[in-house]
PAKOLDO-868614 format. One record per atom (N, C-alpha, C, O, CB): residue in three letters; atom name; x, z, y. Coordinates in Angstrom, 1 decimal, padded with zeros to 4 digits. Glycine has a CB too. Layout:
N
ZAFI | kevex | kolgu | c1 | c3 | c2
ZAFI | ALA | CA | X | Z | Y
...
***
This chain:
60
ZAFI | kevex | kolgu | c1 | c3 | c2
ZAFI | UNK | N | 000.8 | 000.0 | -001.2
ZAFI | UNK | CA | 000.0 | 000.0 | 000.0
ZAFI | UNK | C | 000.9 | 000.0 | 001.2
ZAFI | UNK | O | 001.5 | 001.0 | 001.5
ZAFI | UNK | CB | -001.0 | 001.2 | 000.0
ZAFI | UNK | N | 000.9 | -001.1 | 001.9
ZAFI | UNK | CA | 001.8 | -001.2 | 003.1
ZAFI | UNK | C | 000.8 | -001.1 | 004.3
ZAFI | UNK | O | -000.1 | -001.8 | 004.5
ZAFI | UNK | CB | 002.6 | -002.6 | 003.2
ZAFI | UNK | N | 001.2 | -000.2 | 005.2
ZAFI | UNK | CA | 000.4 | 000.0 | 006.4
ZAFI | UNK | C | 001.3 | -000.2 | 007.6
ZAFI | UNK | O | 002.4 | 000.2 | 007.6
ZAFI | UNK | CB | -000.3 | 001.4 | 006.4
ZAFI | UNK | N | 000.7 | -000.7 | 008.6
ZAFI | UNK | CA | 001.4 | -000.8 | 009.9
ZAFI | UNK | C | 001.3 | 000.5 | 010.6
ZAFI | UNK | O | 000.2 | 001.0 | 011.0
ZAFI | UNK | CB | 000.9 | -002.0 | 010.8
ZAFI | UNK | N | 002.4 | 001.2 | 010.8
ZAFI | UNK | CA | 002.4 | 002.5 | 011.4
ZAFI | UNK | C | 003.5 | 002.5 | 012.4
ZAFI | UNK | O | 004.6 | 002.0 | 012.2
ZAFI | UNK | CB | 002.6 | 003.6 | 010.3
ZAFI | UNK | N | 003.2 | 003.1 | 013.6
ZAFI | UNK | CA | 004.2 | 003.1 | 014.6
ZAFI | UNK | C | 005.3 | 004.1 | 014.3
ZAFI | UNK | O | 005.1 | 005.0 | 013.5
ZAFI | UNK | CB | 003.5 | 003.4 | 016.0
ZAFI | UNK | N | 006.4 | 003.9 | 014.9
ZAFI | UNK | CA | 007.5 | 004.8 | 014.8
ZAFI | UNK | C | 007.1 | 006.3 | 015.1
ZAFI | UNK | O | 007.6 | 007.2 | 014.5
ZAFI | UNK | CB | 008.7 | 004.4 | 015.6
ZAFI | UNK | N | 006.3 | 006.4 | 016.1
ZAFI | UNK | CA | 005.9 | 007.7 | 016.6
ZAFI | UNK | C | 005.0 | 008.4 | 015.6
ZAFI | UNK | O | 005.0 | 009.6 | 015.3
ZAFI | UNK | CB | 005.2 | 007.7 | 018.0
ZAFI | UNK | N | 004.1 | 007.6 | 015.0
ZAFI | UNK | CA | 003.2 | 008.2 | 014.0
ZAFI | UNK | C | 004.0 | 008.6 | 012.7
ZAFI | UNK | O | 003.7 | 009.6 | 012.1
ZAFI | UNK | CB | 002.1 | 007.1 | 013.6
ZAFI | UNK | N | 005.0 | 007.8 | 012.4
ZAFI | UNK | CA | 005.8 | 008.1 | 011.3
ZAFI | UNK | C | 006.6 | 009.4 | 011.5
ZAFI | UNK | O | 006.7 | 010.3 | 010.6
ZAFI | UNK | CB | 006.8 | 007.0 | 011.0
ZAFI | UNK | N | 007.1 | 009.6 | 012.7
ZAFI | UNK | CA | 007.9 | 010.8 | 013.1
ZAFI | UNK | C | 006.9 | 012.0 | 013.0
ZAFI | UNK | O | 007.3 | 013.0 | 012.5
ZAFI | UNK | CB | 008.5 | 010.7 | 014.5
ZAFI | UNK | N | 005.7 | 011.8 | 013.5
ZAFI | UNK | CA | 004.7 | 012.9 | 013.5
ZAFI | UNK | C | 004.4 | 013.3 | 012.1
ZAFI | UNK | O | 004.2 | 014.5 | 011.8
ZAFI | UNK | CB | 003.5 | 012.5 | 014.3
ZAFI | UNK | N | 004.2 | 012.3 | 011.2
ZAFI | UNK | CA | 003.9 | 012.5 | 009.8
ZAFI | UNK | C | 005.0 | 013.3 | 009.1
ZAFI | UNK | O | 004.8 | 014.2 | 008.3
ZAFI | UNK | CB | 003.6 | 011.2 | 009.1
ZAFI | UNK | N | 006.2 | 012.9 | 009.4
ZAFI | UNK | CA | 007.4 | 013.5 | 008.8
ZAFI | UNK | C | 007.5 | 015.0 | 009.2
ZAFI | UNK | O | 007.8 | 015.9 | 008.5
ZAFI | UNK | CB | 008.7 | 012.8 | 009.1
ZAFI | UNK | N | 007.3 | 015.2 | 010.5
ZAFI | UNK | CA | 007.4 | 016.5 | 011.1
ZAFI | UNK | C | 006.3 | 017.4 | 010.4
ZAFI | UNK | O | 006.5 | 018.6 | 010.1
ZAFI | UNK | CB | 007.2 | 016.5 | 012.6
ZAFI | UNK | N | 005.1 | 016.8 | 010.3
ZAFI | UNK | CA | 004.0 | 017.6 | 009.6
ZAFI | UNK | C | 004.3 | 017.9 | 008.2
ZAFI | UNK | O | 004.1 | 019.1 | 007.8
ZAFI | UNK | CB | 002.7 | 016.7 | 009.7
ZAFI | UNK | N | 004.9 | 017.0 | 007.5
ZAFI | UNK | CA | 005.3 | 017.2 | 006.1
ZAFI | UNK | C | 006.4 | 018.3 | 006.0
ZAFI | UNK | O | 006.3 | 019.2 | 005.1
ZAFI | UNK | CB | 005.7 | 015.9 | 005.4
ZAFI | UNK | N | 007.4 | 018.2 | 006.8
ZAFI | UNK | CA | 008.5 | 019.2 | 006.8
ZAFI | UNK | C | 007.9 | 020.6 | 007.2
ZAFI | UNK | O | 008.4 | 021.6 | 006.6
ZAFI | UNK | CB | 009.6 | 018.7 | 007.8
ZAFI | UNK | N | 007.0 | 020.6 | 008.2
ZAFI | UNK | CA | 006.4 | 021.9 | 008.5
ZAFI | UNK | C | 005.7 | 022.5 | 007.4
ZAFI | UNK | O | 005.8 | 023.7 | 007.1
ZAFI | UNK | CB | 005.5 | 021.7 | 009.7
ZAFI | UNK | N | 004.9 | 021.7 | 006.7
ZAFI | UNK | CA | 004.2 | 022.2 | 005.5
ZAFI | UNK | C | 005.1 | 022.7 | 004.4
ZAFI | UNK | O | 004.9 | 023.7 | 003.8
ZAFI | UNK | CB | 003.3 | 021.1 | 004.9
ZAFI | UNK | N | 006.2 | 021.9 | 004.2
ZAFI | UNK | CA | 007.2 | 022.3 | 003.3
ZAFI | UNK | C | 007.9 | 023.7 | 003.6
ZAFI | UNK | O | 008.0 | 024.6 | 002.8
ZAFI | UNK | CB | 008.3 | 021.3 | 003.1
ZAFI | UNK | N | 008.3 | 023.8 | 004.9
ZAFI | UNK | CA | 008.9 | 025.1 | 005.3
ZAFI | UNK | C | 007.9 | 026.3 | 005.2
ZAFI | UNK | O | 008.3 | 027.3 | 004.7
ZAFI | UNK | CB | 009.4 | 025.0 | 006.8
ZAFI | UNK | N | 006.7 | 026.1 | 005.6
ZAFI | UNK | CA | 005.7 | 027.1 | 005.4
ZAFI | UNK | C | 005.5 | 027.5 | 004.0
ZAFI | UNK | O | 005.4 | 028.7 | 003.6
ZAFI | UNK | CB | 004.3 | 026.7 | 006.0
ZAFI | UNK | N | 005.4 | 026.5 | 003.1
ZAFI | UNK | CA | 005.2 | 026.8 | 001.7
ZAFI | UNK | C | 006.4 | 027.5 | 001.1
ZAFI | UNK | O | 006.2 | 028.4 | 000.3
ZAFI | UNK | CB | 005.0 | 025.5 | 000.9
ZAFI | UNK | N | 007.6 | 027.0 | 001.5
ZAFI | UNK | CA | 008.8 | 027.7 | 001.0
ZAFI | UNK | C | 008.9 | 029.1 | 001.5
ZAFI | UNK | O | 009.3 | 030.0 | 000.7
ZAFI | UNK | CB | 010.0 | 026.9 | 001.4
ZAFI | UNK | N | 008.5 | 029.3 | 002.7
ZAFI | UNK | CA | 008.6 | 030.7 | 003.3
ZAFI | UNK | C | 007.6 | 031.6 | 002.6
ZAFI | UNK | O | 008.0 | 032.8 | 002.2
ZAFI | UNK | CB | 008.3 | 030.7 | 004.8
ZAFI | UNK | N | 006.4 | 031.2 | 002.3
ZAFI | UNK | CA | 005.4 | 032.0 | 001.6
ZAFI | UNK | C | 005.9 | 032.3 | 000.2
ZAFI | UNK | O | 005.8 | 033.4 | -000.3
ZAFI | UNK | CB | 004.0 | 031.3 | 001.6
ZAFI | UNK | N | 006.4 | 031.3 | -000.4
ZAFI | UNK | CA | 006.9 | 031.4 | -001.8
ZAFI | UNK | C | 008.1 | 032.4 | -001.8
ZAFI | UNK | O | 008.2 | 033.3 | -002.7
ZAFI | UNK | CB | 007.4 | 030.1 | -002.4
ZAFI | UNK | N | 009.0 | 032.3 | -000.8
ZAFI | UNK | CA | 010.2 | 033.2 | -000.8
ZAFI | UNK | C | 009.7 | 034.6 | -000.5
ZAFI | UNK | O | 010.3 | 035.5 | -001.2
ZAFI | UNK | CB | 011.1 | 032.7 | 000.3
ZAFI | UNK | N | 008.8 | 034.8 | 000.4
ZAFI | UNK | CA | 008.4 | 036.2 | 000.7
ZAFI | UNK | C | 007.6 | 036.8 | -000.5
ZAFI | UNK | O | 007.6 | 038.1 | -000.6
ZAFI | UNK | CB | 007.5 | 036.2 | 001.9
ZAFI | UNK | N | 007.0 | 036.0 | -001.3
ZAFI | UNK | CA | 006.3 | 036.6 | -002.5
ZAFI | UNK | C | 007.1 | 036.5 | -003.8
ZAFI | UNK | O | 006.6 | 036.7 | -004.9
ZAFI | UNK | CB | 005.0 | 035.9 | -002.6
ZAFI | UNK | N | 008.4 | 036.1 | -003.7
ZAFI | UNK | CA | 009.2 | 035.8 | -004.9
ZAFI | UNK | C | 009.3 | 037.1 | -005.8
ZAFI | UNK | O | 009.6 | 036.9 | -007.0
ZAFI | UNK | CB | 010.5 | 035.3 | -004.5
ZAFI | UNK | N | 009.3 | 038.3 | -005.2
ZAFI | UNK | CA | 009.4 | 039.5 | -006.0
ZAFI | UNK | C | 008.3 | 039.6 | -007.0
ZAFI | UNK | O | 008.4 | 040.3 | -008.0
ZAFI | UNK | CB | 009.4 | 040.7 | -005.2
ZAFI | UNK | N | 007.2 | 038.9 | -006.8
ZAFI | UNK | CA | 006.0 | 038.9 | -007.7
ZAFI | UNK | C | 006.2 | 038.0 | -008.9
ZAFI | UNK | O | 005.5 | 038.0 | -009.9
ZAFI | UNK | CB | 004.8 | 038.5 | -007.0
ZAFI | UNK | N | 007.3 | 037.1 | -008.9
ZAFI | UNK | CA | 007.5 | 036.1 | -009.9
ZAFI | UNK | C | 008.8 | 036.4 | -010.6
ZAFI | UNK | O | 009.7 | 036.9 | -010.0
ZAFI | UNK | CB | 007.4 | 034.7 | -009.3
ZAFI | UNK | N | 009.0 | 035.9 | -011.8
ZAFI | UNK | CA | 010.3 | 035.9 | -012.4
ZAFI | UNK | C | 011.1 | 034.8 | -011.7
ZAFI | UNK | O | 010.6 | 033.9 | -011.0
ZAFI | UNK | CB | 010.2 | 035.6 | -014.0
ZAFI | UNK | N | 012.5 | 034.9 | -011.9
ZAFI | UNK | CA | 013.3 | 033.9 | -011.2
ZAFI | UNK | C | 013.1 | 032.5 | -011.7
ZAFI | UNK | O | 013.1 | 031.6 | -010.9
ZAFI | UNK | CB | 014.8 | 034.3 | -011.5
ZAFI | UNK | N | 012.8 | 032.4 | -013.0
ZAFI | UNK | CA | 012.5 | 031.1 | -013.5
ZAFI | UNK | C | 011.2 | 030.5 | -012.9
ZAFI | UNK | O | 011.2 | 029.3 | -012.6
ZAFI | UNK | CB | 012.3 | 031.2 | -015.1
ZAFI | UNK | N | 010.2 | 031.3 | -012.8
ZAFI | UNK | CA | 008.9 | 030.9 | -012.2
ZAFI | UNK | C | 009.1 | 030.5 | -010.8
ZAFI | UNK | O | 008.5 | 029.5 | -010.3
ZAFI | UNK | CB | 007.8 | 032.0 | -012.4
ZAFI | UNK | N | 009.9 | 031.3 | -010.0
ZAFI | UNK | CA | 010.1 | 031.0 | -008.6
ZAFI | UNK | C | 010.8 | 029.7 | -008.5
ZAFI | UNK | O | 010.4 | 028.9 | -007.6
ZAFI | UNK | CB | 011.0 | 032.2 | -008.0
ZAFI | UNK | N | 011.9 | 029.4 | -009.3
ZAFI | UNK | CA | 012.6 | 028.2 | -009.2
ZAFI | UNK | C | 011.7 | 027.0 | -009.6
ZAFI | UNK | O | 011.8 | 025.9 | -009.0
ZAFI | UNK | CB | 013.8 | 028.2 | -010.2
ZAFI | UNK | N | 010.8 | 027.2 | -010.6
ZAFI | UNK | CA | 009.9 | 026.1 | -011.0
ZAFI | UNK | C | 008.9 | 025.8 | -009.8
ZAFI | UNK | O | 008.7 | 024.6 | -009.6
ZAFI | UNK | CB | 009.1 | 026.5 | -012.2
ZAFI | UNK | N | 008.4 | 026.8 | -009.2
ZAFI | UNK | CA | 007.5 | 026.5 | -008.1
ZAFI | UNK | C | 008.2 | 025.9 | -006.9
ZAFI | UNK | O | 007.6 | 025.0 | -006.2
ZAFI | UNK | CB | 006.8 | 027.8 | -007.6
ZAFI | UNK | N | 009.4 | 026.3 | -006.6
ZAFI | UNK | CA | 010.2 | 025.7 | -005.5
ZAFI | UNK | C | 010.5 | 024.3 | -005.8
ZAFI | UNK | O | 010.4 | 023.4 | -004.9
ZAFI | UNK | CB | 011.5 | 026.5 | -005.2
ZAFI | UNK | N | 010.8 | 024.0 | -007.0
ZAFI | UNK | CA | 011.1 | 022.6 | -007.4
ZAFI | UNK | C | 009.8 | 021.7 | -007.2
ZAFI | UNK | O | 009.9 | 020.6 | -006.8
ZAFI | UNK | CB | 011.6 | 022.5 | -008.9
ZAFI | UNK | N | 008.7 | 022.3 | -007.6
ZAFI | UNK | CA | 007.4 | 021.6 | -007.4
ZAFI | UNK | C | 007.1 | 021.3 | -005.9
ZAFI | UNK | O | 006.7 | 020.2 | -005.6
ZAFI | UNK | CB | 006.3 | 022.4 | -008.0
ZAFI | UNK | N | 007.4 | 022.2 | -005.0
ZAFI | UNK | CA | 007.2 | 022.0 | -003.6
ZAFI | UNK | C | 008.1 | 020.9 | -003.1
ZAFI | UNK | O | 007.7 | 020.0 | -002.4
ZAFI | UNK | CB | 007.5 | 023.3 | -002.8
ZAFI | UNK | N | 009.4 | 020.9 | -003.5
ZAFI | UNK | CA | 010.4 | 019.9 | -003.1
ZAFI | UNK | C | 010.0 | 018.5 | -003.7
ZAFI | UNK | O | 010.1 | 017.5 | -003.0
ZAFI | UNK | CB | 011.8 | 020.3 | -003.6
ZAFI | UNK | N | 009.6 | 018.5 | -004.9
ZAFI | UNK | CA | 009.1 | 017.2 | -005.5
ZAFI | UNK | C | 007.9 | 016.6 | -004.8
ZAFI | UNK | O | 007.9 | 015.4 | -004.6
ZAFI | UNK | CB | 008.8 | 017.4 | -007.0
ZAFI | UNK | N | 007.0 | 017.5 | -004.4
ZAFI | UNK | CA | 005.8 | 017.0 | -003.6
ZAFI | UNK | C | 006.3 | 016.4 | -002.3
ZAFI | UNK | O | 005.7 | 015.3 | -001.9
ZAFI | UNK | CB | 004.9 | 018.2 | -003.4
ZAFI | UNK | N | 007.2 | 017.0 | -001.6
ZAFI | UNK | CA | 007.7 | 016.4 | -000.4
ZAFI | UNK | C | 008.4 | 015.1 | -000.6
ZAFI | UNK | O | 008.2 | 014.2 | 000.2
ZAFI | UNK | CB | 008.7 | 017.4 | 000.3
ZAFI | UNK | N | 009.2 | 015.0 | -001.6
ZAFI | UNK | CA | 009.9 | 013.7 | -001.9
ZAFI | UNK | C | 008.8 | 012.6 | -002.2
ZAFI | UNK | O | 009.0 | 011.5 | -001.7
ZAFI | UNK | CB | 010.8 | 013.8 | -003.1
ZAFI | UNK | N | 007.8 | 013.0 | -002.9
ZAFI | UNK | CA | 006.7 | 012.0 | -003.3
ZAFI | UNK | C | 006.0 | 011.5 | -002.0
ZAFI | UNK | O | 005.7 | 010.4 | -001.8
ZAFI | UNK | CB | 005.7 | 012.7 | -004.2
ZAFI | UNK | N | 005.8 | 012.5 | -001.1
ZAFI | UNK | CA | 005.1 | 012.1 | 000.2
ZAFI | UNK | C | 006.0 | 011.1 | 001.0
ZAFI | UNK | O | 005.5 | 010.1 | 001.5
ZAFI | UNK | CB | 004.9 | 013.3 | 001.1
ZAFI | UNK | N | 007.3 | 011.3 | 001.0
ZAFI | UNK | CA | 008.2 | 010.4 | 001.7
ZAFI | UNK | C | 008.2 | 009.0 | 001.1
ZAFI | UNK | O | 008.3 | 008.0 | 001.7
ZAFI | UNK | CB | 009.6 | 011.0 | 001.8
ZAFI | UNK | N | 008.3 | 009.0 | -000.3
ZAFI | UNK | CA | 008.3 | 007.7 | -001.0
ZAFI | UNK | C | 007.0 | 006.9 | -000.8
ZAFI | UNK | O | 007.1 | 005.7 | -000.7
ZAFI | UNK | CB | 008.6 | 008.0 | -002.5
ZAFI | UNK | N | 005.9 | 007.6 | -000.7
ZAFI | UNK | CA | 004.6 | 006.9 | -000.5
ZAFI | UNK | C | 004.6 | 006.2 | 000.9
ZAFI | UNK | O | 004.0 | 005.1 | 001.0
ZAFI | UNK | CB | 003.5 | 007.9 | -000.5
ZAFI | UNK | N | 005.3 | 006.8 | 001.8
ZAFI | UNK | CA | 005.3 | 006.1 | 003.2
ZAFI | UNK | C | 006.2 | 004.9 | 003.2
ZAFI | UNK | O | 006.0 | 004.0 | 004.0
ZAFI | UNK | CB | 005.8 | 007.1 | 004.2
ZAFI | UNK | N | 007.2 | 004.8 | 002.3
ZAFI | UNK | CA | 008.1 | 003.7 | 002.2
ZAFI | UNK | C | 007.4 | 002.4 | 001.7
ZAFI | UNK | O | 007.8 | 001.3 | 002.0
ZAFI | UNK | CB | 009.3 | 004.0 | 001.4
ZAFI | UNK | N | 006.3 | 002.7 | 000.9
ZAFI | UNK | CA | 005.6 | 001.5 | 000.2
ZAFI | UNK | C | 004.8 | 000.8 | 001.2
ZAFI | UNK | O | 004.1 | -000.2 | 000.8
ZAFI | UNK | CB | 004.8 | 002.0 | -000.9
***
């Protein structure tokens, strides 16, 4: 799916995605004592993978 998107819209989308990632990571980090280290790492990897997927979708 190729969309015509302005440079400014793309920057705004990236900022929004990065903000969501930082917020998710912060919440996960602050509650990490509730999880085992393995579970914490698994959830953090999931958040990172989601961000990568969002960036790749914009390239298409």
